N, C-alpha and C positions, 0 to 999 in steps of 0.2 A: 124357326119355324119354316125360313126358306129352303134349308137343307132337307126337312121333313117332305116339304111340298116337292122339292126335287127328286127324292127317293120315290115318293109316291107315283109321280109322273113317270118315272123310269119304269117300274114296275108294272104300270098300267099301260105304259104305251103299246100299241099294236105293232106298228111299223117300226121294223128295226134299223131303218134309214134315218130317223129322228135325231138329228143333230143336238148335241149338247157339248159345249166347250169342255175339254179336260184341265181341271185344275194343273197347275205347274207344281204346286208345293206338295212336297211328297207325302205328306198325312192326308191332305184333302184328295190327293190322287188316289192314294191307296182305299180310301173309302168308296170312291167314283168306281174304282176297277171291282171291288168286292160287290158292290151293288150291279154293275153291269155283268159279272160272273154270274150271279145269281138274282135276276130281277125279280123273280117272284117270292123271293126269299121275304121273311118276315122279321127280319132282325132291327132290334132298336137302334136308333141312333147312338145312344150311350155306348152300345156293344161294339158297334161299327169303329166309332171314334176311339174307344178304349184299345181295339185291335190295332188301329192304325197308329197308336201313341199320341194320341191327343184327347182333349175333352171334348165332350158334344159342344160345348160353348166356342172353343176354338175353330171347331169344324163348321159349325154354323156362321161364324165370323168370316172363314176363309172362302167359303163357297161364293157369296156375292162377288167378293174381291177379284177371286182367281178366274171366275167365268163369265163375269159382266151381266150376271142374271139376277134380276131384281124381282120382288114381288110387286104386284099392281097395286 
């Protein structure tokens, strides 16, 4: 859910200067880069994860660890 929230927030962000730490894990970083390259895109997390070579579950676990972002 956290990854979906992050993807939603990136797509809805009006300020291009909004800071989000980039993951260092290559798979999570590829997902972040895909979203940043097409922020209005409506790709599903499963599709993004598969393209990055991981499962949606793995990406969902990696994002909080790699970015220090948590859900309230």
